[in-house]
C-alpha positions in Angstrom: -23.3 -13.2 -11.4 -24.9 -14.4 -8.0 -26.0 -11.8 -5.8 -23.8 -12.4 -2.4 -25.9 -11.2 0.8 -23.5 -9.9 4.2 -23.2 -12.2 6.5 -20.6 -11.9 10.0 -18.2 -13.8 7.4 -18.4 -11.8 4.9 -18.9 -8.2 6.4 -16.3 -5.9 5.9 -14.5 -8.2 4.0 -13.6 -10.5 6.4 -12.6 -7.8 9.0 -15.4 -8.6 11.5 -14.3 -12.0 11.9 -10.7 -10.9 12.1 -11.3 -8.4 14.4 -13.1 -10.5 16.9 -10.5 -13.1 16.8 -7.9 -10.6 17.4 -9.8 -9.6 20.5 -10.2 -12.7 21.6 -6.7 -14.0 21.5 -6.0 -11.2 23.7 -8.4 -12.5 26.4 -7.5 -15.8 26.0 -3.7 -14.8 26.8 -4.6 -12.5 29.7 -6.9 -15.3 31.1 -3.6 -17.5 31.2 -1.0 -14.7 32.7 -0.5 -15.6 36.1 -0.4 -11.5 37.0 -3.7 -11.4 37.1 -7.3 -12.2 38.7 -8.1 -16.0 37.6 -11.6 -15.7 38.3 -12.0 -12.1 36.9 -14.6 -11.9 33.7 -13.3 -11.0 30.7 -14.9 -10.3 27.8 -15.1 -9.2 23.3 -17.4 -7.1 22.1 -18.2 -7.0 18.5 -20.6 -3.7 17.3 -21.8 -3.1 13.9 -23.0 0.5 13.7 -25.0 0.9 10.6 -26.2 4.5 10.0 -28.9 3.9 6.9 -29.8 7.3 4.6 -33.3 9.1 4.8 -34.8 6.8 1.5 -33.5 3.4 3.4 -31.3 1.7 0.6 -28.0 2.8 1.8 -26.3 2.5 5.1 -22.7 3.7 6.4 -21.4 0.5 8.5 -19.2 0.8 11.1 -17.4 -2.0 12.5 -15.9 -2.2 15.4 -14.1 -4.6 18.7 -12.4 -4.4 22.1 -12.2 -7.0 24.6 -12.3 -6.2 28.5 -9.6 -8.1 30.2 -8.3 -8.2 33.8 -5.7 -5.7 35.2 -2.2 -6.7 36.3 -2.4 -7.8 40.0 -1.2 -5.2 42.4 1.6 -5.9 44.2 2.6 -5.3 47.6 5.6 -4.3 50.1 6.9 -3.0 52.9 8.7 0.4 53.1 10.7 1.7 56.0 10.3 5.2 55.8 12.7 8.2 57.5 14.4 10.7 56.5 18.4 11.3 55.2 19.7 15.0 54.4 16.1 16.5 55.8 14.6 14.9 52.9 12.3 12.0 53.6 13.2 8.3 52.1 11.8 4.9 52.3 13.8 1.5 51.8 12.6 -1.8 51.3 13.8 -4.9 53.2 14.4 -8.0 51.2 16.7 -10.6 51.0 19.5 -8.7 49.8 18.9 -6.4 51.9 19.0 -6.9 55.5 19.5 -3.7 57.5 18.5 -0.2 56.9 20.8 2.4 55.8 22.8 4.0 58.6 22.4 7.5 57.6 18.7 6.8 57.4 16.4 8.5 60.7 13.1 7.2 62.1 10.0 9.6 61.5 9.7 9.4 65.7 14.1 10.3 65.5 13.5 13.2 63.4 10.4 14.6 65.1 12.3 14.9 68.3 10.1 11.8 69.3 7.0 13.0 69.0 
């Protein structure tokens, strides 16, 4: 039987390449996600750690792969802040809500105009 030496393709029975491809696919999906910053850098890191024994003839190996992707962009909004029933409340104004509810008192009004 011919000796087969380890290569990237055979490492971990092909697991290293599969792990890399899974993380690479995540990165590509993240690049295409319109909710992320288009120009943010993404990366895939494949780490192979080999811990040899004292005689340097055997080594335990750990294969790890991880990706660093762009986070989802934040969404800005405007809040109208006041009090209702003595409790602090906030409301957002959008196309469906054009008025602050009548029971909301502005902060200045609630504090006596201070």
